[in-house]
SEKE-477822 format. One record per residue: residue number from 1; residue in one letter; x, y, z of N, C-alpha, C, O in turn. Coordinates in nm, 2 decimals. Layout:
! SEKE-477822
(atom NUM, A, (X, Y, Z), (X, Y, Z), (X, Y, Z), (X, Y, Z))
...
END
This chain:
! SEKE-477822
(atom 1, M, (1.14, 1.85, 0.36), (1.11, 1.83, 0.50), (1.10, 1.69, 0.53), (1.02, 1.61, 0.47))
(atom 2, T, (1.19, 1.64, 0.62), (1.19, 1.50, 0.65), (1.10, 1.48, 0.77), (1.11, 1.55, 0.87))
(atom 3, R, (1.01, 1.37, 0.76), (0.92, 1.35, 0.87), (0.93, 1.21, 0.92), (0.92, 1.11, 0.84))
(atom 4, A, (0.94, 1.20, 1.05), (0.93, 1.06, 1.11), (0.80, 1.05, 1.19), (0.76, 0.94, 1.22))
(atom 5, V, (0.74, 1.16, 1.22), (0.61, 1.16, 1.29), (0.54, 1.28, 1.23), (0.60, 1.37, 1.17))
(atom 6, G, (0.41, 1.28, 1.25), (0.33, 1.40, 1.20), (0.19, 1.37, 1.21), (0.14, 1.28, 1.27))
(atom 7, G, (0.11, 1.46, 1.14), (-0.03, 1.44, 1.13), (-0.10, 1.57, 1.17), (-0.08, 1.63, 1.27))
(atom 8, V, (-0.19, 1.62, 1.08), (-0.27, 1.74, 1.10), (-0.41, 1.70, 1.12), (-0.48, 1.74, 1.21))
(atom 9, L, (-0.46, 1.61, 1.03), (-0.60, 1.57, 1.04), (-0.60, 1.45, 1.15), (-0.53, 1.36, 1.14))
(atom 10, K, (-0.68, 1.47, 1.25), (-0.69, 1.37, 1.35), (-0.79, 1.26, 1.32), (-0.90, 1.26, 1.39))
(atom 11, M, (-0.76, 1.17, 1.23), (-0.85, 1.06, 1.20), (-0.85, 0.96, 1.31), (-0.75, 0.95, 1.38))
(atom 12, P, (-0.96, 0.89, 1.33), (-0.96, 0.79, 1.44), (-0.87, 0.68, 1.41), (-0.86, 0.63, 1.29))
(atom 13, L, (-0.80, 0.63, 1.51), (-0.71, 0.52, 1.49), (-0.77, 0.39, 1.55), (-0.82, 0.39, 1.66))
(atom 14, P, (-0.78, 0.29, 1.47), (-0.85, 0.17, 1.51), (-0.78, 0.10, 1.63), (-0.65, 0.11, 1.64))
(atom 15, Q, (-0.85, 0.04, 1.71), (-0.79, -0.03, 1.82), (-0.76, -0.17, 1.77), (-0.84, -0.25, 1.73))
(atom 16, S, (-0.63, -0.21, 1.78), (-0.59, -0.34, 1.73), (-0.49, -0.40, 1.82), (-0.37, -0.41, 1.79))
(atom 17, P, (-0.54, -0.45, 1.94), (-0.45, -0.51, 2.03), (-0.40, -0.63, 1.97), (-0.30, -0.69, 2.03))
(atom 18, G, (-0.44, -0.67, 1.88), (-0.43, -0.80, 1.82), (-0.39, -0.79, 1.68), (-0.47, -0.85, 1.60))
(atom 19, E, (-0.28, -0.73, 1.64), (-0.23, -0.77, 1.51), (-0.21, -0.92, 1.52), (-0.22, -0.99, 1.42))
(atom 20, V, (-0.20, -0.97, 1.64), (-0.19, -1.12, 1.66), (-0.33, -1.18, 1.66), (-0.36, -1.27, 1.59))
(atom 21, E, (-0.42, -1.12, 1.75), (-0.55, -1.18, 1.76), (-0.63, -1.14, 1.64), (-0.70, -1.22, 1.58))
(atom 22, G, (-0.63, -1.01, 1.61), (-0.70, -0.96, 1.49), (-0.85, -0.95, 1.52), (-0.90, -1.00, 1.61))
(atom 23, A, (-0.91, -0.87, 1.43), (-1.06, -0.86, 1.44), (-1.10, -0.83, 1.29), (-1.03, -0.79, 1.21))
(atom 24, T, (-1.23, -0.86, 1.26), (-1.28, -0.86, 1.13), (-1.28, -0.71, 1.08), (-1.34, -0.63, 1.14))
(atom 25, N, (-1.23, -0.69, 0.96), (-1.24, -0.56, 0.89), (-1.38, -0.56, 0.82), (-1.41, -0.64, 0.73))
(atom 26, R, (-1.47, -0.47, 0.86), (-1.61, -0.47, 0.82), (-1.63, -0.38, 0.70), (-1.75, -0.34, 0.68))
(atom 27, V, (-1.53, -0.36, 0.61), (-1.56, -0.28, 0.49), (-1.63, -0.37, 0.40), (-1.60, -0.49, 0.38))
(atom 28, T, (-1.74, -0.32, 0.33), (-1.84, -0.40, 0.27), (-1.85, -0.39, 0.11), (-1.94, -0.43, 0.06))
(atom 29, T, (-1.75, -0.32, 0.05), (-1.76, -0.31, -0.09), (-1.74, -0.44, -0.16), (-1.68, -0.53, -0.10))
(atom 30, S, (-1.80, -0.46, -0.28), (-1.79, -0.58, -0.35), (-1.65, -0.63, -0.37), (-1.56, -0.56, -0.42))
(atom 31, P, (-1.62, -0.76, -0.34), (-1.48, -0.81, -0.35), (-1.43, -0.81, -0.49), (-1.31, -0.78, -0.52))
(atom 32, T, (-1.52, -0.83, -0.59), (-1.48, -0.83, -0.73), (-1.42, -0.70, -0.77), (-1.32, -0.69, -0.84))
(atom 33, S, (-1.49, -0.59, -0.73), (-1.45, -0.45, -0.77), (-1.32, -0.41, -0.71), (-1.25, -0.31, -0.75))
(atom 34, R, (-1.28, -0.48, -0.60), (-1.16, -0.44, -0.52), (-1.04, -0.52, -0.57), (-0.93, -0.49, -0.52))
(atom 35, R, (-1.05, -0.61, -0.66), (-0.93, -0.69, -0.70), (-0.83, -0.61, -0.78), (-0.87, -0.52, -0.86))
(atom 36, G, (-0.70, -0.64, -0.77), (-0.60, -0.58, -0.85), (-0.58, -0.65, -0.98), (-0.61, -0.77, -0.99))
(atom 37, T, (-0.53, -0.58, -1.08), (-0.50, -0.64, -1.21), (-0.35, -0.65, -1.22), (-0.27, -0.57, -1.16))
(atom 38, L, (-0.30, -0.75, -1.30), (-0.16, -0.77, -1.31), (-0.13, -0.79, -1.46), (-0.20, -0.87, -1.53))
(atom 39, T, (-0.04, -0.71, -1.52), (0.00, -0.73, -1.66), (0.15, -0.75, -1.67), (0.23, -0.70, -1.58))
(atom 40, F, (0.19, -0.82, -1.77), (0.33, -0.86, -1.78), (0.38, -0.80, -1.92), (0.31, -0.81, -2.02))
(atom 41, E, (0.50, -0.76, -1.92), (0.57, -0.71, -2.04), (0.72, -0.75, -2.03), (0.79, -0.69, -1.95))
(atom 42, G, (0.76, -0.85, -2.11), (0.90, -0.89, -2.09), (0.92, -0.95, -1.96), (0.84, -1.04, -1.91))
(atom 43, D, (1.02, -0.91, -1.89), (1.05, -0.97, -1.76), (0.99, -0.89, -1.65), (1.02, -0.92, -1.53))
(atom 44, Q, (0.91, -0.79, -1.68), (0.86, -0.70, -1.58), (0.70, -0.71, -1.57), (0.64, -0.76, -1.66))
(atom 45, A, (0.65, -0.67, -1.46), (0.51, -0.67, -1.43), (0.46, -0.54, -1.37), (0.53, -0.47, -1.31))
(atom 46, T, (0.33, -0.51, -1.40), (0.26, -0.39, -1.34), (0.14, -0.44, -1.26), (0.05, -0.51, -1.32))
(atom 47, L, (0.13, -0.39, -1.14), (0.02, -0.43, -1.05), (-0.06, -0.30, -1.03), (-0.01, -0.19, -1.01))
(atom 48, R, (-0.19, -0.31, -1.05), (-0.28, -0.19, -1.04), (-0.40, -0.22, -0.96), (-0.47, -0.32, -0.98))
(atom 49, F, (-0.44, -0.13, -0.87), (-0.56, -0.13, -0.79), (-0.63, 0.00, -0.80), (-0.57, 0.11, -0.81))
(atom 50, E, (-0.76, -0.01, -0.79), (-0.85, 0.11, -0.77), (-0.94, 0.09, -0.65), (-1.00, -0.02, -0.64))
(atom 51, R, (-0.95, 0.19, -0.57), (-1.04, 0.18, -0.46), (-1.12, 0.31, -0.45), (-1.06, 0.42, -0.45))
(atom 52, R, (-1.25, 0.31, -0.43), (-1.33, 0.43, -0.40), (-1.34, 0.43, -0.25), (-1.40, 0.35, -0.19))
(atom 53, I, (-1.29, 0.54, -0.19), (-1.28, 0.55, -0.04), (-1.37, 0.66, 0.00), (-1.36, 0.77, -0.05))
(atom 54, P, (-1.46, 0.63, 0.10), (-1.56, 0.73, 0.14), (-1.51, 0.83, 0.24), (-1.56, 0.85, 0.35))
(atom 55, H, (-1.40, 0.90, 0.21), (-1.33, 1.00, 0.29), (-1.27, 1.11, 0.20), (-1.24, 1.08, 0.09))
(atom 56, P, (-1.26, 1.23, 0.26), (-1.20, 1.34, 0.17), (-1.06, 1.31, 0.13), (-0.99, 1.24, 0.20))
(atom 57, I, (-1.02, 1.37, 0.03), (-0.88, 1.35, -0.03), (-0.77, 1.39, 0.07), (-0.67, 1.32, 0.07))
(atom 58, E, (-0.80, 1.49, 0.15), (-0.69, 1.53, 0.24), (-0.67, 1.42, 0.35), (-0.55, 1.40, 0.39))
(atom 59, A, (-0.77, 1.36, 0.39), (-0.75, 1.25, 0.49), (-0.68, 1.13, 0.43), (-0.60, 1.07, 0.50))
(atom 60, V, (-0.71, 1.10, 0.31), (-0.65, 0.99, 0.24), (-0.50, 1.02, 0.22), (-0.41, 0.93, 0.24))
(atom 61, W, (-0.47, 1.14, 0.17), (-0.33, 1.18, 0.15), (-0.25, 1.17, 0.28), (-0.14, 1.12, 0.28))
(atom 62, E, (-0.31, 1.22, 0.39), (-0.24, 1.21, 0.52), (-0.21, 1.06, 0.55), (-0.10, 1.03, 0.60))
(atom 63, A, (-0.30, 0.97, 0.53), (-0.28, 0.83, 0.57), (-0.17, 0.77, 0.48), (-0.10, 0.68, 0.53))
(atom 64, L, (-0.15, 0.82, 0.36), (-0.05, 0.77, 0.27), (0.09, 0.82, 0.30), (0.19, 0.76, 0.26))
(atom 65, T, (0.10, 0.94, 0.36), (0.22, 1.01, 0.37), (0.27, 1.04, 0.51), (0.39, 1.08, 0.53))
(atom 66, E, (0.19, 1.02, 0.61), (0.23, 1.05, 0.75), (0.28, 0.92, 0.82), (0.20, 0.82, 0.83))
(atom 67, P, (0.40, 0.92, 0.86), (0.46, 0.80, 0.92), (0.38, 0.74, 1.03), (0.37, 0.62, 1.05))
(atom 68, E, (0.31, 0.82, 1.12), (0.24, 0.76, 1.23), (0.12, 0.68, 1.18), (0.08, 0.58, 1.24))
(atom 69, H, (0.06, 0.71, 1.06), (-0.04, 0.63, 1.00), (0.01, 0.51, 0.93), (-0.04, 0.40, 0.94))
(atom 70, L, (0.12, 0.53, 0.85), (0.18, 0.42, 0.78), (0.22, 0.31, 0.87), (0.22, 0.19, 0.83))
(atom 71, A, (0.26, 0.35, 0.99), (0.31, 0.25, 1.09), (0.20, 0.15, 1.12), (0.22, 0.03, 1.16))
(atom 72, R, (0.07, 0.19, 1.11), (-0.04, 0.11, 1.15), (-0.09, 0.03, 1.03), (-0.09, -0.09, 1.03))
(atom 73, W, (-0.15, 0.10, 0.93), (-0.21, 0.02, 0.82), (-0.11, -0.04, 0.73), (-0.14, -0.15, 0.67))
(atom 74, Y, (0.00, 0.02, 0.71), (0.10, -0.03, 0.61), (0.21, -0.11, 0.68), (0.30, -0.16, 0.61))
(atom 75, L, (0.21, -0.12, 0.81), (0.31, -0.20, 0.88), (0.45, -0.15, 0.85), (0.54, -0.23, 0.83))
(atom 76, T, (0.46, -0.02, 0.84), (0.59, 0.04, 0.79), (0.64, 0.15, 0.88), (0.57, 0.24, 0.92))
(atom 77, K, (0.77, 0.13, 0.91), (0.85, 0.24, 0.98), (0.90, 0.33, 0.86), (0.99, 0.28, 0.79))
(atom 78, A, (0.85, 0.45, 0.85), (0.88, 0.53, 0.74), (0.95, 0.66, 0.77), (0.91, 0.73, 0.87))
(atom 79, V, (1.04, 0.70, 0.69), (1.10, 0.83, 0.69), (1.08, 0.89, 0.55), (1.13, 0.83, 0.46))
(atom 80, I, (1.01, 1.00, 0.54), (0.97, 1.06, 0.41), (1.02, 1.20, 0.40), (0.98, 1.28, 0.49))
(atom 81, D, (1.11, 1.23, 0.31), (1.15, 1.37, 0.28), (1.05, 1.42, 0.17), (1.07, 1.40, 0.05))
(atom 82, G, (0.94, 1.48, 0.22), (0.83, 1.50, 0.13), (0.84, 1.62, 0.03), (0.80, 1.73, 0.06))
(atom 83, R, (0.90, 1.59, -0.08), (0.92, 1.68, -0.19), (0.96, 1.60, -0.31), (1.02, 1.50, -0.30))
(atom 84, T, (0.94, 1.66, -0.43), (0.99, 1.60, -0.55), (1.15, 1.61, -0.55), (1.20, 1.71, -0.52))
(atom 85, G, (1.21, 1.49, -0.56), (1.35, 1.48, -0.55), (1.40, 1.44, -0.41), (1.51, 1.42, -0.38))
(atom 86, G, (1.30, 1.43, -0.32), (1.33, 1.39, -0.18), (1.34, 1.23, -0.18), (1.38, 1.18, -0.28))
(atom 87, S, (1.32, 1.17, -0.07), (1.35, 1.03, -0.06), (1.25, 0.96, 0.04), (1.19, 1.03, 0.12))
(atom 88, I, (1.24, 0.83, 0.02), (1.17, 0.74, 0.12), (1.26, 0.64, 0.17), (1.36, 0.60, 0.10))
(atom 89, D, (1.24, 0.61, 0.30), (1.32, 0.50, 0.36), (1.22, 0.42, 0.44), (1.18, 0.47, 0.55))
(atom 90, F, (1.19, 0.30, 0.40), (1.08, 0.22, 0.46), (1.14, 0.09, 0.52), (1.23, 0.03, 0.46))
(atom 91, H, (1.09, 0.05, 0.63), (1.11, -0.09, 0.68), (0.96, -0.14, 0.68), (0.88, -0.10, 0.77))
(atom 92, T, (0.92, -0.23, 0.59), (0.78, -0.25, 0.57), (0.74, -0.40, 0.57), (0.82, -0.49, 0.55))
(atom 93, G, (0.61, -0.42, 0.61), (0.56, -0.55, 0.61), (0.59, -0.63, 0.74), (0.68, -0.58, 0.82))
(atom 94, P, (0.53, -0.75, 0.76), (0.57, -0.83, 0.87), (0.71, -0.86, 0.89), (0.77, -0.88, 1.00))
(atom 95, G, (0.78, -0.88, 0.77), (0.93, -0.91, 0.77), (1.02, -0.78, 0.78), (1.14, -0.80, 0.78))
(atom 96, Q, (0.95, -0.66, 0.78), (1.03, -0.54, 0.78), (1.13, -0.53, 0.67), (1.25, -0.50, 0.69))
(atom 97, L, (1.09, -0.55, 0.55), (1.17, -0.54, 0.43), (1.22, -0.40, 0.41), (1.14, -0.30, 0.43))
(atom 98, H, (1.35, -0.38, 0.39), (1.41, -0.24, 0.37), (1.39, -0.20, 0.23), (1.45, -0.26, 0.14))
(atom 99, V, (1.32, -0.08, 0.21), (1.30, -0.03, 0.08), (1.34, 0.12, 0.09), (1.31, 0.19, 0.18))
(atom 100, T, (1.42, 0.16, -0.02), (1.46, 0.30, -0.03), (1.43, 0.35, -0.17), (1.39, 0.27, -0.26))
(atom 101, G, (1.43, 0.48, -0.19), (1.41, 0.53, -0.32), (1.39, 0.68, -0.32), (1.38, 0.75, -0.22))
(atom 102, R, (1.40, 0.74, -0.44), (1.39, 0.88, -0.46), (1.24, 0.91, -0.49), (1.17, 0.83, -0.56))
(atom 103, I, (1.19, 1.02, -0.44), (1.05, 1.07, -0.47), (1.05, 1.13, -0.61), (1.12, 1.23, -0.63))
(atom 104, L, (0.98, 1.07, -0.70), (0.97, 1.12, -0.84), (0.87, 1.23, -0.86), (0.89, 1.32, -0.94))
(atom 105, V, (0.75, 1.22, -0.79), (0.65, 1.31, -0.80), (0.59, 1.33, -0.66), (0.55, 1.23, -0.59))
(atom 106, W, (0.58, 1.46, -0.61), (0.52, 1.49, -0.49), (0.42, 1.61, -0.51), (0.47, 1.72, -0.52))
(atom 107, E, (0.29, 1.58, -0.53), (0.20, 1.68, -0.56), (0.08, 1.67, -0.46), (-0.03, 1.62, -0.50))
(atom 108, P, (0.09, 1.72, -0.34), (-0.01, 1.71, -0.24), (-0.14, 1.78, -0.29), (-0.13, 1.89, -0.34))
(atom 109, P, (-0.26, 1.72, -0.27), (-0.28, 1.59, -0.21), (-0.32, 1.49, -0.32), (-0.42, 1.41, -0.30))
(atom 110, R, (-0.26, 1.49, -0.44), (-0.30, 1.41, -0.55), (-0.21, 1.30, -0.60), (-0.25, 1.20, -0.63))
(atom 111, V, (-0.08, 1.33, -0.60), (0.01, 1.23, -0.65), (0.14, 1.21, -0.56), (0.20, 1.31, -0.52))
(atom 112, F, (0.17, 1.09, -0.53), (0.29, 1.05, -0.46), (0.35, 0.93, -0.53), (0.30, 0.82, -0.53))
(atom 113, E, (0.46, 0.96, -0.60), (0.53, 0.85, -0.68), (0.68, 0.84, -0.64), (0.74, 0.95, -0.62))
(atom 114, Y, (0.72, 0.72, -0.62), (0.86, 0.70, -0.57), (0.92, 0.57, -0.62), (0.85, 0.48, -0.65))
(atom 115, E, (1.05, 0.57, -0.62), (1.12, 0.44, -0.65), (1.11, 0.34, -0.53), (1.09, 0.38, -0.42))
(atom 116, W, (1.11, 0.22, -0.57), (1.10, 0.11, -0.47), (1.22, 0.02, -0.49), (1.21, -0.08, -0.57))
(atom 117, K, (1.32, 0.05, -0.42), (1.45, -0.03, -0.44), (1.48, -0.12, -0.32), (1.48, -0.08, -0.21))
(atom 118, V, (1.50, -0.25, -0.35), (1.53, -0.35, -0.25), (1.66, -0.42, -0.29), (1.68, -0.46, -0.41))
(atom 119, Q, (1.75, -0.42, -0.20), (1.88, -0.49, -0.23), (1.86, -0.64, -0.24), (1.77, -0.69, -0.17))
(atom 120, P, (1.94, -0.71, -0.32), (1.93, -0.86, -0.33), (1.94, -0.92, -0.19), (2.02, -0.88, -0.11))
(atom 121, W, (1.85, -1.02, -0.17), (1.86, -1.10, -0.05), (1.81, -1.24, -0.08), (1.78, -1.27, -0.20))
(atom 122, G, (1.79, -1.33, 0.02), (1.76, -1.47, 0.00), (1.64, -1.49, -0.09), (1.65, -1.56, -0.19))
(atom 123, R, (1.52, -1.43, -0.06), (1.40, -1.45, -0.14), (1.40, -1.36, -0.26), (1.31, -1.39, -0.35))
(atom 124, M, (1.48, -1.26, -0.27), (1.49, -1.18, -0.39), (1.63, -1.17, -0.43), (1.70, -1.07, -0.41))
(atom 125, P, (1.68, -1.27, -0.50), (1.82, -1.28, -0.54), (1.86, -1.17, -0.63), (1.98, -1.13, -0.64))
(atom 126, N, (1.76, -1.11, -0.70), (1.79, -0.99, -0.79), (1.75, -0.86, -0.73), (1.76, -0.76, -0.80))
(atom 127, G, (1.69, -0.86, -0.61), (1.64, -0.74, -0.55), (1.52, -0.69, -0.63), (1.46, -0.77, -0.71))
(atom 128, E, (1.48, -0.56, -0.61), (1.37, -0.50, -0.68), (1.42, -0.36, -0.72), (1.49, -0.29, -0.64))
(atom 129, D, (1.38, -0.31, -0.84), (1.40, -0.17, -0.88), (1.27, -0.13, -0.95), (1.27, -0.11, -1.07))
(atom 130, A, (1.17, -0.10, -0.87), (1.03, -0.08, -0.92), (0.99, 0.07, -0.89), (1.07, 0.15, -0.83))
(atom 131, I, (0.87, 0.10, -0.93), (0.82, 0.24, -0.90), (0.68, 0.22, -0.85), (0.59, 0.15, -0.91))
(atom 132, V, (0.65, 0.30, -0.74), (0.51, 0.30, -0.69), (0.45, 0.44, -0.71), (0.51, 0.54, -0.69))
(atom 133, R, (0.32, 0.44, -0.75), (0.25, 0.56, -0.78), (0.12, 0.56, -0.71), (0.03, 0.47, -0.75))
(atom 134, W, (0.09, 0.65, -0.62), (-0.04, 0.67, -0.56), (-0.11, 0.79, -0.62), (-0.05, 0.90, -0.62))
(atom 135, E, (-0.22, 0.78, -0.68), (-0.30, 0.89, -0.74), (-0.43, 0.90, -0.67), (-0.50, 0.80, -0.65))
(atom 136, L, (-0.47, 1.02, -0.63), (-0.60, 1.05, -0.56), (-0.68, 1.15, -0.64), (-0.62, 1.25, -0.69))
(atom 137, R, (-0.81, 1.12, -0.66), (-0.89, 1.21, -0.73), (-1.02, 1.23, -0.64), (-1.09, 1.14, -0.61))
(atom 138, P, (-1.05, 1.36, -0.61), (-1.17, 1.38, -0.53), (-1.30, 1.36, -0.61), (-1.31, 1.41, -0.72))
(atom 139, E, (-1.39, 1.30, -0.55), (-1.53, 1.28, -0.61), (-1.63, 1.31, -0.50), (-1.67, 1.22, -0.43))
(atom 140, G, (-1.66, 1.44, -0.49), (-1.75, 1.48, -0.38), (-1.67, 1.47, -0.25), (-1.56, 1.51, -0.23))
(atom 141, Q, (-1.73, 1.40, -0.15), (-1.67, 1.37, -0.02), (-1.59, 1.24, -0.03), (-1.54, 1.19, 0.07))
(atom 142, E, (-1.59, 1.18, -0.14), (-1.52, 1.05, -0.16), (-1.39, 1.07, -0.24), (-1.36, 1.18, -0.29))
(atom 143, T, (-1.30, 0.97, -0.24), (-1.17, 0.98, -0.31), (-1.15, 0.85, -0.39), (-1.17, 0.74, -0.34))
(atom 144, L, (-1.12, 0.87, -0.52), (-1.08, 0.76, -0.60), (-0.93, 0.74, -0.59), (-0.86, 0.83, -0.63))
(atom 145, L, (-0.89, 0.63, -0.53), (-0.75, 0.60, -0.52), (-0.70, 0.50, -0.63), (-0.77, 0.40, -0.65))
(atom 146, T, (-0.60, 0.53, -0.70), (-0.54, 0.44, -0.79), (-0.39, 0.42, -0.75), (-0.31, 0.51, -0.74))
(atom 147, L, (-0.36, 0.29, -0.73), (-0.22, 0.25, -0.69), (-0.17, 0.17, -0.81), (-0.22, 0.07, -0.86))
(atom 148, T, (-0.05, 0.21, -0.86), (0.02, 0.14, -0.96), (0.16, 0.11, -0.92), (0.24, 0.20, -0.87))
(atom 149, H, (0.20, -0.02, -0.92), (0.33, -0.06, -0.88), (0.39, -0.13, -1.01), (0.35, -0.24, -1.04))
(atom 150, R, (0.48, -0.06, -1.07), (0.53, -0.11, -1.20), (0.68, -0.14, -1.19), (0.75, -0.11, -1.10))
(atom 151, K, (0.72, -0.22, -1.30), (0.86, -0.26, -1.31), (0.90, -0.37, -1.20), (1.01, -0.38, -1.16))
(atom 152, L, (0.79, -0.44, -1.15), (0.82, -0.55, -1.06), (0.87, -0.67, -1.13), (0.85, -0.68, -1.25))
(atom 153, T, (0.95, -0.75, -1.06), (0.98, -0.88, -1.12), (0.86, -0.96, -1.12), (0.76, -0.95, -1.04))
(atom 154, R, (0.85, -1.06, -1.21), (0.73, -1.14, -1.23), (0.70, -1.22, -1.10), (0.58, -1.22, -1.06))
(atom 155, Q, (0.80, -1.28, -1.04), (0.78, -1.36, -0.92), (0.73, -1.27, -0.80), (0.63, -1.31, -0.73))
(atom 156, S, (0.78, -1.15, -0.79), (0.74, -1.06, -0.68), (0.60, -1.01, -0.71), (0.52, -1.00, -0.61))
(atom 157, A, (0.56, -0.99, -0.83), (0.43, -0.94, -0.86), (0.32, -1.03, -0.82), (0.22, -1.00, -0.77))
(atom 158, L, (0.34, -1.16, -0.85), (0.24, -1.26, -0.82), (0.21, -1.27, -0.67), (0.10, -1.29, -0.62))
(atom 159, G, (0.32, -1.26, -0.59), (0.31, -1.26, -0.45), (0.25, -1.13, -0.39), (0.19, -1.13, -0.28))
(atom 160, A, (0.29, -1.02, -0.46), (0.25, -0.89, -0.40), (0.10, -0.86, -0.42), (0.05, -0.78, -0.34))
(atom 161, R, (0.03, -0.92, -0.52), (-0.11, -0.88, -0.54), (-0.20, -0.91, -0.42), (-0.27, -0.82, -0.38))
(atom 162, P, (-0.20, -1.03, -0.36), (-0.29, -1.04, -0.25), (-0.24, -0.96, -0.13), (-0.33, -0.91, -0.05))
(atom 163, A, (-0.11, -0.94, -0.11), (-0.07, -0.86, 0.00), (-0.11, -0.72, -0.01), (-0.14, -0.65, 0.08))
(atom 164, T, (-0.10, -0.67, -0.14), (-0.14, -0.53, -0.16), (-0.29, -0.51, -0.14), (-0.33, -0.41, -0.09))
(atom 165, H, (-0.37, -0.61, -0.19), (-0.51, -0.61, -0.16), (-0.54, -0.59, -0.01), (-0.62, -0.51, 0.03))
(atom 166, V, (-0.46, -0.66, 0.07), (-0.49, -0.65, 0.22), (-0.44, -0.52, 0.27), (-0.51, -0.47, 0.36))
(atom 167, V, (-0.33, -0.47, 0.23), (-0.29, -0.34, 0.29), (-0.39, -0.23, 0.25), (-0.41, -0.13, 0.33))
(atom 168, L, (-0.45, -0.24, 0.13), (-0.55, -0.14, 0.10), (-0.68, -0.16, 0.18), (-0.74, -0.06, 0.22))
(atom 169, D, (-0.71, -0.28, 0.21), (-0.82, -0.30, 0.31), (-0.79, -0.24, 0.44), (-0.87, -0.18, 0.50))
(atom 170, R, (-0.66, -0.25, 0.48), (-0.62, -0.19, 0.61), (-0.63, -0.04, 0.61), (-0.66, 0.03, 0.71))
(atom 171, L, (-0.59, 0.02, 0.49), (-0.60, 0.17, 0.48), (-0.74, 0.21, 0.50), (-0.77, 0.31, 0.57))
(atom 172, E, (-0.84, 0.14, 0.43), (-0.98, 0.18, 0.45), (-1.03, 0.16, 0.59), (-1.11, 0.24, 0.64))
(atom 173, A, (-0.98, 0.05, 0.66), (-1.02, 0.03, 0.79), (-0.97, 0.14, 0.88), (-1.04, 0.19, 0.97))
(atom 174, Q, (-0.85, 0.18, 0.86), (-0.79, 0.29, 0.95), (-0.87, 0.42, 0.93), (-0.91, 0.48, 1.03))
(atom 175, L, (-0.90, 0.45, 0.81), (-0.98, 0.58, 0.78), (-1.11, 0.57, 0.84), (-1.17, 0.67, 0.89))
(atom 176, A, (-1.17, 0.45, 0.85), (-1.31, 0.43, 0.91), (-1.30, 0.41, 1.06), (-1.41, 0.41, 1.12))
(atom 177, G, (-1.19, 0.40, 1.12), (-1.18, 0.37, 1.26), (-1.22, 0.23, 1.30), (-1.26, 0.21, 1.41))
(atom 178, L, (-1.20, 0.14, 1.20), (-1.23, 0.00, 1.23), (-1.11, -0.08, 1.27), (-1.00, -0.04, 1.23))
(atom 179, P, (-1.13, -0.19, 1.33), (-1.01, -0.28, 1.37), (-0.96, -0.35, 1.25), (-1.02, -0.37, 1.15))
(atom 180, F, (-0.83, -0.39, 1.26), (-0.76, -0.47, 1.16), (-0.78, -0.62, 1.19), (-0.78, -0.66, 1.30))
(atom 181, E, (-0.79, -0.69, 1.08), (-0.78, -0.84, 1.09), (-0.63, -0.87, 1.08), (-0.55, -0.80, 1.03))
(atom 182, D, (-0.59, -0.99, 1.14), (-0.45, -1.03, 1.14), (-0.40, -1.03, 0.99), (-0.47, -1.09, 0.91))
(atom 183, F, (-0.29, -0.97, 0.97), (-0.24, -0.96, 0.83), (-0.22, -1.09, 0.76), (-0.27, -1.10, 0.65))
(atom 184, R, (-0.15, -1.18, 0.82), (-0.12, -1.31, 0.75), (-0.25, -1.39, 0.73), (-0.26, -1.45, 0.62))
(atom 185, E, (-0.34, -1.39, 0.82), (-0.46, -1.46, 0.80), (-0.55, -1.40, 0.69), (-0.60, -1.48, 0.61))
(atom 186, R, (-0.55, -1.27, 0.69), (-0.63, -1.20, 0.58), (-0.56, -1.23, 0.44), (-0.64, -1.25, 0.35))
(atom 187, V, (-0.43, -1.23, 0.43), (-0.36, -1.25, 0.30), (-0.40, -1.40, 0.26), (-0.42, -1.42, 0.14))
(atom 188, S, (-0.40, -1.49, 0.35), (-0.43, -1.63, 0.32), (-0.57, -1.64, 0.26), (-0.60, -1.71, 0.17))
(atom 189, K, (-0.67, -1.56, 0.32), (-0.80, -1.56, 0.26), (-0.81, -1.50, 0.13), (-0.88, -1.55, 0.04))
(atom 190, V, (-0.75, -1.39, 0.11), (-0.75, -1.31, -0.01), (-0.68, -1.39, -0.13), (-0.72, -1.38, -0.24))
(atom 191, Q, (-0.58, -1.46, -0.09), (-0.51, -1.54, -0.19), (-0.60, -1.63, -0.28), (-0.56, -1.65, -0.39))
(atom 192, E, (-0.71, -1.67, -0.22), (-0.80, -1.76, -0.30), (-0.86, -1.68, -0.42), (-0.90, -1.75, -0.51))
(atom 193, Q, (-0.86, -1.55, -0.42), (-0.91, -1.47, -0.53), (-0.81, -1.46, -0.64), (-0.85, -1.41, -0.75))
(atom 194, Y, (-0.69, -1.49, -0.62), (-0.58, -1.46, -0.71), (-0.51, -1.59, -0.76), (-0.48, -1.67, -0.67))
(atom 195, P, (-0.48, -1.60, -0.88), (-0.40, -1.71, -0.93), (-0.26, -1.70, -0.88), (-0.21, -1.59, -0.86))
(atom 196, T, (-0.19, -1.81, -0.86), (-0.05, -1.81, -0.81), (0.05, -1.83, -0.92), (0.17, -1.82, -0.90))
(atom 197, R, (-0.01, -1.86, -1.04), (0.08, -1.88, -1.16), (0.05, -1.78, -1.26), (-0.07, -1.75, -1.28))
(atom 198, E, (0.15, -1.74, -1.34), (0.13, -1.63, -1.44), (0.02, -1.68, -1.54), (-0.06, -1.60, -1.59))
(atom 199, E, (0.03, -1.81, -1.58), (-0.06, -1.85, -1.69), (-0.21, -1.86, -1.64), (-0.30, -1.87, -1.73))
(atom 200, D, (-0.23, -1.85, -1.51), (-0.37, -1.85, -1.46), (-0.43, -1.72, -1.44), (-0.55, -1.71, -1.40))
(atom 201, R, (-0.35, -1.61, -1.46), (-0.40, -1.48, -1.41), (-0.52, -1.44, -1.49), (-0.58, -1.33, -1.47))
END
């Protein structure tokens, strides 16, 4: 089933007149526990985040897979053929990077894994051929979210870590009905938590 719009759970949508103006995201979990880890093996890297989200697993799954929600917190125009063997077609981020791929695992509401393929272009002369995996585990009325982005190029991984931190902040803000902070300003702040060189990680 290909979806360009959808939504069953009517979670509150934050008011954000101001992706330009922005407003402070008031999620208050410890910054240390929210940081992503980065590991390198050969020419490839794996980025991993865990977030404990105070919302039921069904609401988190919908936010990850429904295009109307992805358009807000993930800054992504998404078409998702929601099934194992289906496909994703994203225009994502402030620059609307075009990402395509096959869905490798579709197990609602627990696992969504897909290829992350980007054709070579100016800032990515070799493109990307990575894999993204979202795993959700219910813990009472909360959900433990684990995001793994593997087979990234080294250069992309270093830049992706603060940006991924911020999109996860935005996911939590959307689920809580809170406003978003300006994306680029927030990435600039979060960047201070992360080394910009591999040897400093």
